[in-house]
C-alpha positions in Angstrom: 114.4 -29.5 -79.6 117.0 -31.9 -78.6 114.7 -33.4 -76.1 112.0 -34.2 -78.6 114.4 -35.5 -80.8 115.6 -37.9 -78.0 112.4 -39.2 -76.8 111.3 -39.8 -80.7 114.8 -41.6 -80.9 113.7 -43.8 -77.7 110.2 -44.6 -79.6 111.6 -45.7 -83.0 112.7 -49.3 -83.9 116.2 -48.5 -84.5 117.1 -52.2 -85.2 114.5 -52.7 -87.6 115.5 -49.6 -89.6 119.3 -50.7 -89.3 118.1 -54.1 -91.5 116.4 -52.1 -94.0 119.2 -50.3 -94.8 121.4 -53.3 -94.6 118.8 -55.0 -96.8 118.7 -51.9 -99.3 122.3 -52.4 -99.6 122.6 -55.6 -100.4 119.3 -55.1 -102.6 121.9 -52.5 -104.8 124.7 -54.9 -104.4 122.4 -57.5 -106.1 121.7 -55.3 -109.2 124.9 -54.6 -109.8 125.9 -58.5 -109.7 123.3 -58.9 -112.4 124.8 -56.3 -114.2 128.1 -57.9 -114.5 126.7 -61.4 -115.8 126.6 -60.0 -119.4 130.0 -58.8 -120.2 128.8 -57.5 -123.7 125.8 -55.0 -122.1 128.7 -53.7 -119.3 130.7 -52.9 -122.0 128.5 -51.1 -124.2 126.8 -48.9 -121.4 129.6 -48.3 -118.7 132.5 -47.2 -120.7 134.8 -46.3 -117.3 134.6 -46.5 -114.1 133.2 -43.5 -113.5 130.1 -44.4 -115.2 129.5 -47.5 -112.9 130.0 -45.2 -110.0 127.8 -42.8 -111.1 125.5 -45.6 -111.6 126.2 -46.8 -108.2 125.4 -43.2 -106.7 122.1 -43.0 -108.7 120.9 -46.2 -107.1 121.9 -45.5 -103.5 120.2 -41.5 -103.7 116.9 -43.2 -105.0 116.4 -45.8 -103.1 117.4 -43.9 -99.6 115.0 -40.9 -100.8 112.4 -43.2 -101.1 112.9 -45.1 -97.9 113.2 -41.9 -96.2 109.8 -40.6 -97.4 107.9 -44.1 -96.3 109.9 -44.0 -93.1 108.5 -40.6 -92.4 105.1 -41.5 -93.6 105.2 -44.1 -91.5 106.1 -42.4 -88.0 103.3 -40.0 -89.0 100.6 -42.1 -89.5 101.3 -44.9 -87.0 100.7 -41.5 -84.7 97.9 -40.8 -85.7 96.3 -44.6 -86.1 97.3 -45.2 -82.4 96.3 -42.0 -81.1 99.4 -41.0 -79.6 99.8 -37.7 -81.8 96.9 -36.4 -79.7 98.8 -36.6 -76.4 101.9 -35.2 -78.1 99.7 -32.2 -79.3 98.6 -31.6 -75.8 102.4 -31.0 -74.2 103.2 -27.0 -74.5 105.4 -27.7 -77.8 104.2 -26.5 -81.0 103.4 -28.7 -83.7 105.9 -27.6 -86.2 108.6 -28.4 -83.6 106.8 -31.9 -83.5 107.2 -32.4 -87.1 110.5 -31.0 -87.1 112.2 -33.4 -85.0 110.6 -36.3 -86.8 112.2 -34.9 -90.2 115.7 -34.2 -88.6 115.8 -37.5 -87.0 114.6 -39.2 -90.8 117.3 -36.8 -92.6 119.9 -37.5 -90.4 119.1 -41.4 -90.7 119.3 -41.3 -94.0 122.0 -38.8 -94.5 124.5 -41.5 -92.2 123.0 -44.3 -93.8 123.6 -43.3 -97.5 127.1 -41.9 -96.8 128.4 -45.0 -95.6 128.3 -46.8 -98.6 
């Protein structure tokens, strides 16, 4: 299983994924900065720092869950589009292990990138 994960990691575009994670975090910071432009609205909706932290956590989790699902679907769709999945299915490895390796990679990337905030 570790060999499958290593092979899939080599095939991924890690700099592009890292850039996407940076852009997602920048977008979240941008949204929070836009909230700060109207002080009356901030006082009305956020009574404490805990409310603001809850909003930040909600935005981060939502953004990274959506990005993880997009990343996983594009990985699988590109495999079928490029017809490389048929070559993978010819190897003596079960299909469940192949898809599980992809799922583990995406889950770990999402977990570590969302926990870095």
